[in-house]
C-alpha positions in Angstrom: -72.4 -46.4 209.7 -72.6 -43.4 207.4 -71.0 -45.5 204.8 -73.4 -48.3 205.1 -76.4 -45.5 204.9 -74.8 -44.0 201.7 -74.5 -47.6 200.1 -77.9 -48.4 200.9 -79.1 -45.0 199.3 -76.9 -45.7 196.3 -78.7 -49.0 195.8 -82.0 -47.4 196.0 -80.9 -44.7 193.6 -79.9 -47.5 191.0 -83.1 -49.4 191.3 -85.1 -46.3 190.7 -82.9 -45.5 187.6 -83.6 -49.0 186.3 -87.4 -48.7 187.1 -87.2 -45.2 185.2 -85.3 -46.5 182.0 -88.1 -49.3 181.8 -90.9 -46.8 181.9 -89.2 -44.6 179.6 -88.4 -47.3 177.1 -92.2 -48.3 177.4 -93.1 -44.6 176.7 -90.7 -44.5 173.6 -92.0 -47.6 172.0 -95.7 -46.5 172.5 -95.0 -43.1 171.1 -93.3 -44.3 168.2 -95.0 -47.6 167.4 -98.2 -48.0 165.1 -99.5 -51.1 167.1 -101.8 -49.8 169.7 -100.9 -52.8 171.9 -96.9 -52.3 171.8 -96.7 -52.0 175.4 -98.3 -55.7 175.6 -95.9 -56.9 173.2 -93.0 -55.3 174.6 -93.7 -57.0 178.1 -93.9 -60.4 176.5 -90.7 -60.0 174.5 -88.9 -58.9 177.6 -90.4 -60.9 180.5 -92.5 -63.4 178.4 -95.6 -62.4 180.7 -98.5 -60.0 180.3 -98.2 -56.4 181.0 -100.3 -56.6 184.0 -98.2 -59.2 185.6 -95.0 -57.3 184.6 -96.4 -54.1 186.2 -97.3 -56.0 189.4 -93.7 -57.1 189.7 -92.6 -53.7 189.3 -94.8 -52.3 191.9 -93.5 -55.1 194.2 -90.0 -53.9 193.6 -91.2 -50.3 194.3 -92.9 -51.5 197.5 -89.5 -53.2 198.6 -87.5 -50.2 197.6 -89.9 -47.7 199.7 -89.6 -50.0 202.8 -85.9 -49.8 202.1 -86.0 -46.0 202.4 -88.2 -46.0 205.3 -85.8 -48.3 207.1 -83.0 -46.2 206.4 -82.4 -43.6 209.2 -80.7 -40.9 207.2 -78.7 -37.9 208.5 -80.4 -34.4 208.3 -78.3 -33.8 205.1 -79.6 -36.9 203.5 -83.2 -36.3 204.4 -84.1 -34.1 201.6 -82.8 -36.6 199.1 -84.6 -39.7 201.0 -87.7 -37.6 200.3 -87.0 -36.9 197.0 -86.3 -40.8 196.4 -89.7 -41.5 198.0 -91.5 -39.1 195.4 -89.8 -40.7 192.6 -90.9 -44.3 193.9 -94.5 -43.1 194.3 -94.6 -41.4 190.6 -93.3 -44.5 189.2 -96.0 -46.7 191.2 -98.5 -44.4 190.0 -97.4 -44.7 186.4 -97.4 -48.5 186.9 -100.9 -48.6 188.2 -102.1 -46.5 185.1 -100.3 -49.1 182.6 -101.8 -51.8 184.6 -105.5 -50.5 184.5 -105.0 -49.5 180.9 -103.8 -53.0 179.9 -106.6 -54.7 181.5 -109.1 -52.1 180.2 -107.7 -52.6 176.5 -108.0 -56.7 177.1 -111.6 -56.5 178.3 -112.6 -54.3 175.1 -110.7 -56.3 172.6 -112.6 -59.4 171.1 -109.2 -60.9 170.3 -107.9 -60.7 173.9 -111.1 -62.0 175.8 -113.8 -64.6 175.4 -116.3 -62.0 176.3 -116.3 -58.2 175.9 -117.1 -56.4 179.3 -117.2 -52.6 178.4 -118.6 -51.5 181.7 -115.5 -52.9 183.6 -113.2 -51.6 180.6 -114.5 -48.3 181.4 -114.2 -48.5 185.0 -110.6 -49.6 184.8 -110.0 -46.6 182.1 -111.3 -44.2 184.6 -108.9 -45.7 187.4 -106.0 -45.2 184.9 -106.7 -41.8 184.3 -107.0 -41.3 188.1 -103.4 -43.0 188.5 -102.0 -40.7 185.7 -103.5 -37.5 187.5 -101.9 -38.7 190.7 -98.7 -39.1 189.0 -98.8 -35.7 187.4 -99.6 -34.1 190.6 -96.5 -35.4 192.1 -94.5 -34.0 189.2 -96.0 -30.6 189.6 -95.0 -30.5 193.2 -91.4 -31.1 192.6 -89.7 -27.7 192.5 -86.1 -28.7 193.2 -85.8 -31.6 190.5 -83.4 -31.3 187.7 -84.4 -30.6 184.3 -83.3 -34.0 183.0 -85.6 -35.8 185.6 -88.6 -33.4 184.7 -88.0 -34.2 181.0 -88.1 -37.9 181.8 -91.0 -37.6 183.9 -93.2 -35.7 181.3 -92.2 -38.1 178.7 -93.8 -40.8 180.6 -96.8 -38.8 181.4 -97.2 -37.7 177.9 -97.2 -41.3 176.9 -99.5 -42.2 179.5 -102.1 -39.6 178.6 -101.9 -40.3 174.9 -102.8 -44.0 176.0 -105.5 -43.2 178.3 -107.3 -40.8 175.9 -106.8 -43.3 173.0 -108.7 -46.1 175.1 -111.5 -43.6 176.2 -112.1 -42.5 172.6 -112.2 -46.4 171.7 -114.8 -47.1 174.4 -116.8 -44.2 173.5 -117.0 -45.1 169.9 -118.0 -48.8 170.8 -120.8 -47.6 173.1 -122.1 -45.3 170.3 -121.9 -48.1 167.8 -123.9 -50.2 170.1 -126.6 -47.6 170.7 -126.9 -46.8 167.0 -127.3 -50.4 166.0 -130.1 -50.8 168.8 -132.2 -47.6 167.8 -133.0 -46.5 164.2 -135.3 -43.9 163.0 -137.0 -43.5 159.6 -139.6 -40.8 158.7 -142.6 -43.5 159.5 -141.3 -45.6 162.0 -138.9 -46.1 165.1 -137.4 -49.3 165.8 -135.6 -50.4 168.9 -133.6 -53.8 169.2 -133.7 -54.8 172.8 -130.6 -56.7 174.1 -127.8 -56.2 176.5 -126.1 -53.8 174.1 -128.3 -50.8 175.0 -127.9 -50.8 178.8 -124.2 -51.7 178.5 -123.8 -48.7 176.1 -125.6 -46.5 178.7 -123.4 -47.7 181.4 -120.2 -46.9 179.5 -121.4 -43.3 178.3 -122.7 -42.5 182.0 -119.2 -43.6 183.2 -117.5 -41.2 181.2 -120.1 -38.4 181.8 -119.2 -35.3 183.9 -121.0 -32.3 185.1 -120.3 -30.3 181.8 -119.9 -31.3 178.4 -120.1 -35.4 177.8 -120.7 -37.9 174.9 -124.0 -38.9 176.6 -125.5 -35.3 176.3 -124.2 -35.2 172.6 -125.7 -38.5 171.8 -129.1 -37.5 173.4 -128.9 -33.8 172.0 -128.7 -35.5 168.3 -131.5 -38.0 169.3 -133.8 -35.4 170.5 -133.1 -33.3 167.6 -133.8 -36.2 165.3 -137.0 -37.0 167.1 -138.1 -33.4 166.8 -137.3 -33.3 163.0 -138.7 -36.7 162.0 -141.9 -36.8 164.4 -142.9 -33.7 166.3 -142.2 -31.0 163.9 -143.9 -32.6 160.8 -147.0 -33.2 163.1 -147.4 -29.8 164.6 -146.7 -27.9 161.3 -149.7 -29.7 159.8 -151.7 -28.3 162.5 -150.7 -24.5 162.0 -150.5 -24.7 158.2 -152.7 -22.3 156.2 -154.8 -25.2 155.0 -155.5 -26.7 158.3 -155.9 -30.6 158.2 -158.8 -32.5 159.5 -156.8 -36.0 158.8 -155.9 -38.0 162.2 -152.7 -39.5 162.6 -152.7 -43.5 162.9 -150.1 -45.2 164.9 -149.3 -48.8 166.0 -146.9 -50.4 168.2 -145.5 -54.0 167.3 -143.1 -56.5 168.5 -140.9 -59.0 166.6 -139.3 -61.8 168.6 -138.0 -63.7 165.3 -134.4 -63.7 166.7 -132.6 -60.8 164.7 -128.6 -61.1 165.0 -126.7 -58.0 165.7 -123.2 -57.8 165.1 -122.8 -61.4 164.1 -123.6 -62.3 167.8 -125.5 -65.5 168.5 -127.7 -63.7 171.1 -131.4 -63.2 170.0 -132.8 -59.8 170.5 -136.5 -58.7 170.7 -137.3 -55.9 168.3 -140.2 -53.3 169.0 -141.4 -50.9 166.6 -143.5 -47.9 166.6 -145.1 -46.9 163.2 -147.3 -43.9 162.4 -149.1 -42.7 159.2 -149.9 -38.9 158.9 -153.0 -39.8 156.6 -155.3 -41.6 158.7 -159.1 -41.3 158.8 -160.9 -38.1 158.5 -162.1 -36.2 162.0 -165.4 -35.3 162.3 -166.3 -32.0 160.8 -168.4 -30.5 163.5 -165.5 -30.8 166.3 -162.5 -31.2 163.8 -160.1 -29.1 165.2 -160.3 -30.3 168.9 -160.2 -34.0 167.7 -157.3 -33.3 165.6 -155.4 -31.9 168.4 -156.6 -34.6 170.9 -155.3 -37.1 168.2 -152.0 -35.2 168.0 -151.5 -35.0 171.8 -152.3 -38.7 172.3 -149.7 -39.8 169.5 -146.9 -37.5 171.1 -147.7 -39.1 174.5 -147.7 -42.6 172.8 -144.4 -41.8 171.3 -142.7 -40.4 174.6 -144.0 -43.5 176.4 -142.3 -46.0 173.7 -139.1 -44.0 173.8 -139.1 -43.9 177.8 -139.6 -47.8 178.1 -137.7 -48.9 175.1 -134.9 -46.5 174.3 -134.2 -44.9 177.7 -135.2 -47.9 179.5 -137.0 -45.9 182.2 -133.5 -44.6 183.5 -134.4 -41.2 185.6 -131.3 -39.3 184.4 -131.8 -40.3 181.0 -135.3 -39.4 181.0 -134.5 -36.2 182.7 -132.0 -35.4 180.2 -134.5 -36.0 177.4 -137.3 -34.2 179.1 -135.2 -31.1 179.5 -134.2 -31.1 175.9 -138.0 -31.3 175.0 -139.7 -29.4 177.4 -137.3 -27.5 179.6 -136.4 -23.8 179.4 -132.8 -22.5 178.5 -130.7 -22.1 181.5 -130.6 -18.4 181.0 -134.2 -17.8 180.8 -136.4 -18.3 184.1 -140.2 -19.1 184.1 -140.9 -15.4 185.0 -139.1 -14.1 181.8 -141.5 -12.3 179.4 -142.7 -14.5 176.7 -141.3 -13.3 173.4 -143.8 -15.7 171.5 -146.4 -12.9 172.2 -144.9 -10.8 169.6 -144.2 -13.5 167.1 -140.5 -13.8 168.1 -138.9 -17.1 168.8 -137.3 -17.6 172.2 -133.3 -16.9 171.8 -131.8 -20.1 173.6 -128.4 -18.5 173.5 -126.7 -21.9 172.1 -128.6 -24.1 174.7 -131.3 -26.0 172.9 -133.7 -26.9 175.6 -137.4 -26.9 175.2 -137.4 -27.4 171.5 -140.8 -29.2 171.6 -142.1 -27.1 174.3 -141.8 -23.8 172.2 -143.4 -25.3 168.8 -146.1 -27.0 170.9 -147.1 -24.0 172.8 -146.8 -21.9 169.6 -149.0 -24.4 167.5 -151.6 -24.5 170.4 -151.9 -20.7 170.3 -152.0 -20.5 166.7 -154.5 -23.1 165.6 -156.5 -23.6 168.8 -157.3 -20.1 169.9 -160.0 -18.2 167.7 -158.6 -15.3 165.8 -161.8 -13.1 166.3 -165.2 -13.7 167.8 -168.3 -11.4 168.0 -169.3 -10.6 171.7 -172.1 -13.1 171.5 -169.7 -16.0 170.6 -167.6 -15.4 173.7 -169.2 -18.1 175.8 -167.6 -20.6 173.3 -164.2 -20.0 174.5 -165.1 -21.6 178.0 -166.3 -24.8 176.0 -163.1 -25.0 174.0 -161.0 -24.5 177.2 -162.5 -27.2 178.8 -162.2 -29.8 175.8 -158.4 -28.9 175.7 -158.2 -29.2 179.7 -159.3 -32.7 179.5 -156.5 -34.2 177.3 -153.6 -31.5 178.1 -153.9 -32.5 181.8 -153.8 -36.3 180.9 -150.8 -35.4 178.9 -149.2 -33.3 181.7 -149.6 -36.2 184.1 -148.2 -38.7 181.7 -145.0 -36.4 181.3 -144.7 -36.5 185.3 -145.0 -40.1 185.4 -142.4 -40.5 182.7 -140.2 -38.3 184.6 -139.6 -36.1 181.7 -140.7 -33.0 183.7 -140.8 -32.3 187.4 -143.8 -32.7 189.8 -144.7 -28.7 189.1 -144.7 -29.5 185.5 -144.2 -27.3 182.4 -146.1 -24.0 183.2 -146.8 -23.1 179.6 -148.6 -26.4 179.1 -150.5 -26.8 182.4 -151.8 -23.5 182.4 -152.8 -23.1 178.6 -156.4 -24.1 179.1 -156.7 -22.1 182.4 -155.6 -19.0 180.5 -157.3 -19.5 177.3 -159.6 -16.6 177.4 -156.8 -14.5 178.5 -154.6 -15.8 175.6 -157.6 -15.0 173.2 -157.4 -11.5 174.2 -153.7 -11.2 173.7 -153.9 -13.1 170.4 -156.6 -10.7 169.2 -154.2 -8.0 170.0 -151.4 -9.5 168.2 -153.5 -10.2 165.2 -154.4 -6.4 164.9 -150.9 -5.4 165.3 -149.6 -8.1 162.8 -152.2 -6.9 160.3 -150.8 -3.3 160.8 -147.2 -4.5 160.2 -148.3 -6.1 157.0 -150.0 -2.9 155.9 -146.9 -0.8 156.8 -144.4 -3.1 155.4 -146.1 -4.6 152.3 -148.2 -1.8 150.8 -146.7 0.4 148.3 -146.3 3.7 149.9 -146.4 5.7 146.6 -150.2 4.8 146.1 -152.3 7.9 147.2 -156.0 8.3 147.9 -157.8 11.8 148.2 -159.1 13.1 151.4 -160.5 16.4 152.8 -162.5 19.2 151.6 -161.5 22.2 149.4 -161.6 25.3 151.7 -160.5 27.8 149.4 -162.8 30.8 149.7 -165.0 31.6 146.7 -163.5 34.7 144.6 -166.4 36.7 145.1 -166.0 36.0 149.0 -162.7 36.8 148.7 -163.2 40.1 147.0 -166.0 41.1 149.7 -163.6 39.9 152.6 -165.8 37.0 153.6 -164.4 33.7 154.8 -165.9 30.3 156.4 -165.0 30.5 160.2 -165.3 26.7 160.4 -162.7 26.1 157.9 -159.8 26.0 160.1 -161.3 22.9 161.7 -161.7 21.1 158.4 -159.2 18.7 157.0 -157.9 20.3 153.5 -158.2 18.6 150.5 -155.0 16.6 150.0 -153.6 13.2 148.9 -152.4 10.7 151.4 -150.7 7.3 151.1 -153.1 4.3 151.0 -151.2 2.8 153.7 -152.2 5.6 156.1 -155.9 5.3 154.9 -155.9 1.5 155.7 -154.0 2.2 158.9 -156.8 4.6 160.0 -159.4 2.3 159.1 -157.8 -0.4 161.0 -157.4 1.7 164.2 -161.3 2.8 163.8 -162.3 -0.9 163.3 -160.2 -1.7 166.4 -162.0 1.1 168.5 -165.4 -0.2 167.2 -164.5 -3.7 168.7 -163.3 -2.2 171.8 -166.5 -0.2 172.3 -168.7 -3.2 171.7 -170.6 -4.2 174.9 -169.2 -7.3 176.7 -171.6 -9.6 178.1 -172.2 -9.6 181.9 -171.4 -13.3 182.3 -167.8 -13.0 180.8 -164.8 -13.7 183.0 -162.4 -11.0 184.4 -159.8 -12.0 181.5 -162.5 -11.1 178.7 -163.6 -8.1 180.6 -159.9 -6.9 179.7 -160.5 -7.1 176.0 -162.2 -3.3 175.9 -158.9 -2.0 177.4 -156.6 -4.3 175.6 -158.0 -3.2 172.2 -158.0 0.8 173.1 -154.3 0.2 174.0 -153.9 -1.9 170.6 -155.6 1.2 168.5 -153.0 3.5 169.9 -150.1 1.0 169.2 -151.3 0.7 165.6 -150.8 4.5 165.2 -147.4 4.2 167.0 -146.4 1.6 164.5 -147.1 3.9 161.7 -144.9 6.5 163.5 -142.0 4.0 163.9 -141.8 2.0 160.7 -142.8 4.3 157.8 -140.0 7.0 158.6 -137.4 4.1 158.9 -138.6 1.9 156.0 -139.0 4.7 153.5 -136.4 7.2 155.3 -134.1 7.5 152.0 -137.0 8.5 149.8 -138.6 11.0 152.5 -135.3 12.7 152.7 -134.6 12.8 148.7 -137.7 12.7 146.9 -139.8 15.6 147.4 -143.2 13.8 146.6 -142.7 11.2 149.2 -142.0 13.7 151.9 -145.0 15.5 151.0 -146.9 12.1 151.4 -145.6 11.6 154.7 -146.5 15.0 155.7 -149.9 14.8 154.8 -150.2 11.2 156.4 -149.2 12.7 159.6 -151.6 15.5 159.2 -154.4 13.3 158.4 -153.7 11.1 161.7 -153.2 14.2 163.7 -156.6 15.4 162.5 -158.3 12.2 163.3 -156.8 12.0 166.7 -158.2 15.5 167.8 -161.6 14.0 168.0 -161.3 10.2 167.9 -161.1 9.7 171.6 -164.4 11.9 172.0 -166.0 10.1 169.2 -165.6 6.8 171.2 -165.6 7.8 174.9 -169.4 7.9 174.9 -169.6 4.4 173.6 -168.2 2.8 176.5 -171.1 1.4 178.5 -171.5 2.3 182.2 -172.9 -0.9 183.4 -169.8 -3.2 182.9 -169.0 -6.0 184.9 -166.0 -4.5 186.0 -165.0 -0.6 186.6 -162.9 -0.6 183.1 -166.0 0.7 181.3 -166.1 3.7 183.4 -162.4 4.1 183.4 -162.2 4.0 179.8 -164.9 6.7 179.6 -162.6 8.8 181.5 -159.4 8.0 179.9 -160.0 7.3 176.2 -158.2 9.9 174.3 -156.0 10.1 171.3 -155.1 13.9 171.5 -151.9 13.3 173.1 -150.5 11.7 170.0 -151.4 14.9 167.8 -148.2 16.8 168.9 -146.0 13.8 167.8 -147.6 13.3 164.4 -147.5 17.1 163.9 -143.9 17.2 164.7 -143.2 14.4 162.4 -145.0 16.4 159.7 -143.2 19.5 160.1 -139.8 17.8 160.3 -140.4 15.8 157.1 -141.4 18.9 155.2 -139.3 21.3 156.7 -136.1 19.1 156.0 -137.3 18.8 152.3 -137.8 22.6 151.9 -134.5 23.2 153.3 -132.8 20.6 150.8 -134.7 22.4 148.0 -133.5 25.9 149.1 -129.9 24.8 149.0 -130.4 23.5 145.6 -132.0 26.7 144.4 -129.0 28.6 145.9 -126.5 26.3 144.2 -128.4 26.8 140.6 -128.8 30.7 141.0 -126.5 31.9 143.6 -123.1 31.3 142.0 -123.8 32.3 138.3 -125.6 35.5 139.6 -122.5 36.5 142.0 -121.0 39.2 139.8 -124.6 40.5 138.5 -124.5 43.6 141.0 -121.1 44.7 139.4 -121.9 44.2 135.8 -124.9 46.3 135.9 -123.1 49.5 135.3 -122.4 48.3 131.7 -124.2 49.7 128.8 -124.1 46.5 126.7 -124.9 43.1 127.1 -122.2 41.1 129.1 -121.6 37.6 129.8 -122.7 38.0 133.4 -126.2 39.0 132.1 -126.6 35.8 130.2 -125.4 33.6 133.0 -128.0 35.6 135.4 -130.6 35.0 132.9 -129.8 31.0 132.5 -129.6 31.1 136.4 -133.1 32.4 136.7 -134.5 30.0 134.1 -132.9 27.1 136.0 -134.4 28.4 139.2 -137.9 28.7 137.7 -137.6 25.4 136.2 -136.7 23.8 139.4 -139.7 25.5 141.1 -141.9 24.4 138.4 -140.8 20.9 138.9 -141.4 20.8 142.5 -145.0 22.5 142.0 -145.9 19.7 139.4 -144.7 17.1 142.0 -146.6 18.7 145.0 -149.9 20.1 143.5 -151.6 16.7 143.3 -150.5 15.9 146.8 -150.2 18.9 149.2 -153.3 21.0 150.4 -153.8 24.5 148.8 -152.3 26.3 151.8 -149.3 23.9 152.2 -148.5 24.3 148.6 -148.8 28.0 148.4 -146.6 28.4 151.5 -144.0 25.9 150.2 -143.8 27.5 146.7 -143.8 30.9 148.3 -140.8 29.9 150.7 -138.8 28.8 147.8 -139.5 31.5 145.7 -138.5 33.9 148.4 -135.2 32.2 148.5 -134.9 33.1 144.6 -136.1 36.5 145.3 -133.3 37.1 148.0 -130.8 36.1 145.9 -131.8 38.5 143.1 -132.5 41.3 145.3 -129.2 41.2 146.9 -127.3 41.6 143.8 -129.5 44.5 142.9 -129.4 46.4 146.1 -125.5 46.4 146.3 -125.3 47.8 142.9 -123.9 51.4 143.1 -124.4 52.5 139.2 -127.2 50.5 136.9 -127.3 51.5 133.6 -130.5 52.1 131.4 -129.9 48.9 129.4 -129.5 47.1 132.7 -132.7 48.6 134.1 -134.5 47.0 131.2 -132.7 43.7 131.7 -133.5 43.7 135.5 -137.3 44.6 134.7 -137.7 41.8 132.3 -136.1 38.9 134.3 -138.3 40.5 137.5 -141.2 40.4 135.5 -140.5 36.9 134.1 -140.1 35.5 137.7 -143.2 37.3 138.9 -145.4 35.8 136.3 -144.3 32.2 136.5 -144.5 32.4 140.6 -148.0 33.8 140.2 -148.8 31.1 137.7 -147.8 28.5 140.4 -149.5 30.0 143.2 -152.7 30.8 141.3 -152.0 34.4 142.0 -152.0 33.9 145.7 -149.1 35.8 147.1 -149.7 35.1 150.9 -147.3 32.4 151.2 -144.2 34.8 150.1 -142.8 37.5 152.4 -140.7 38.9 149.7 -143.0 39.1 146.6 -144.4 42.7 147.2 -140.8 43.9 147.4 -139.6 41.9 144.5 -142.4 43.1 142.6 -142.1 46.9 143.3 -138.4 46.8 142.6 -139.1 45.1 139.0 -141.6 47.8 138.3 -139.2 50.6 139.6 -136.6 49.6 136.8 -139.1 50.6 134.3 -140.1 53.9 135.7 -139.2 57.5 135.2 -138.7 59.8 138.3 -142.2 61.2 137.9 -143.6 57.7 137.8 -141.8 56.8 140.9 -143.1 59.9 142.7 -146.6 59.0 141.6 -146.3 55.2 142.6 -144.8 56.4 145.8 -147.8 58.3 146.6 -149.9 55.4 145.7 -148.0 52.9 148.0 -146.2 50.6 145.5 -143.2 51.0 147.3 -144.3 50.5 151.0 -142.3 47.2 151.2 -139.1 49.1 150.5 -137.6 51.6 153.1 -136.6 55.2 152.2 -132.9 54.6 152.2 -133.2 51.7 150.2 -135.3 53.4 147.6 -133.0 56.6 147.8 -130.0 54.2 147.0 -131.8 52.8 144.0 -132.7 56.1 142.3 -129.1 57.3 142.8 -127.9 54.2 141.1 -130.3 54.4 138.3 -130.7 58.0 137.5 -128.1 60.7 137.0 -128.0 63.9 139.2 -130.7 66.3 138.2 -133.1 68.7 140.0 -136.1 66.1 139.9 -133.7 63.5 141.3 -132.8 66.1 144.2 -136.4 66.9 144.7 -137.3 63.2 145.0 -134.3 62.3 147.4 -135.3 65.1 149.6 -139.0 64.0 149.7 -137.8 60.6 150.6 -135.4 61.9 153.3 -138.1 63.9 154.8 -140.5 61.0 154.7 -137.8 58.7 156.4 
């Protein structure tokens, strides 16, 4: 009995091996042959029959083998082998099914093999072939104990089938695309559709291969909607938003031709429908040209979509939904509650998903061309009339999109709510218009052009001599130069506040009543834009060019000065009898003084950082050359250190003079005096440090130091017009310079007159000991200084 079972298993093994060899031979010939129908020819050569017949016979043999295995009652030790043989039989059966379906699919799609092409059936058979291939692949993947040679043979068969299945799918998709392209054609002025059986057949094939993700159908309609957008909708809407707004209506006409055009040499007559349009139709009535042009444009878009739905999409709901989502949908990552970026003049970021290409352009064009840019309060009533006109044809357009199944019942909110929110959109557009004007001023104006503002608050010489001063001078803006950009920005801010404070008619809606508060916020945003854009756009010049840093300083001081009183100036202009409590609320909250510290801080930083840079440059020019000056003052003859010090002093004064020339036409008198005084103190401290550390100063050295100090004092006085209030070291520097040209008696006399009040007694004693030899007079003077200390 056991021998009988073993013999029967051996027979099954041989049958499976023979079937496997046939499958491998088929796979080898398909992989190495150039003829895509190599398997068909092989079957005819071997059996004189078509492959489908051959594969059917193969499956019958495999079925008999499987029945034989089921009939064999194997012992436990042979049970695993029997199960393994069953898997092999099932694998070969699925491969045979795949080849059979594939052969039938190729036959139905090849003109030379069938009297009538049936791509629908061919696509269905290709899908069945792919399913059979996947089933065979699953069987191989589940085999964990199979030998490497068995797995290699199975994978070779699977690879061959996979290539053939993919090749057939590509061929069918190519034929479907070709059919569709032959049926639908675009041009800049017309759309032609040839109606025949080809178009529905192409859709059926493409939908057969469509899946939840990427598909050829989606790719084709993405291209179609893009062409529709580029050929028709974008040129139409760009005409409406161009600077030279057109008053010409679009003319369009649908026509039909039943003359019997031939497609692909087929004897079937086709019906040709055509939609033609002309951008240059008749002129619109000038009294309502904007509304008429928009109504005509919306009607043309509606007619185009009806034509496409009926003749191109064949009113198929999935296709209508697909095209509708591309034209009017929203990107999948953007919900309807997402804030609209179009308000800021920024296009929506689709993150690679091109949904809503027409929606964005249409809404943008409506907002740009149909909403007025600026209206006077007495003209606000016209907004309702304009909104009513748009509501009439936009609602019709919306209903048409729903009936065409391009959008859902809820519709596209940005279109359906456009007319309802017309007044609110005017308020927002007015804000955006003002902010865009501010950006244009800040980005396009030449920041180097200046204008003079403020008043000269310097005290009169006689008043100064008598100690008199104008107590109100501290509240005035000192005479200086600001950029033309800052002047224009402040004018724009005031114009915005004037418009905000204008009384709103009582009959205005709640949306229009918000105009006052919106414009007040806009005026503040205009100033915020200046603070955000100018330091970034001109940051390099502000950090390296003294004049530009001074201009930014003055701009910020100018804006801060205006902000001090701007809120009080406009607060009382808001009316108490407003329809909403916004008027009273604005009276209480209208302030700009909170922005003063921000602009003052920016002014201090810009000028302070520039002064630090210039101070470092003076240290580099003067500090290193005079490093040995203190030690060289003991010499009785002119030495190189003196010459280097003289050249360094000249370089420092030249640098100060250059800054004075750059800043004098720009900075106010007080700021210029303090700035030059601060930098002069840097020069003074460098020279004073060398003098004060010298332990022995010869008479020629005293004369040299006196000459250099007097030169420096004279130049600095010329720069500051004799005003020494900006310098903290001028008195000390002047006194030490005079000291170098005095005798002991002169020093004693000037000491009593207060010339040396900025020098401490130990410092003056050290200078006396360094400059004068020991003598009774020196001892007397030093004793006097020690007593006073």
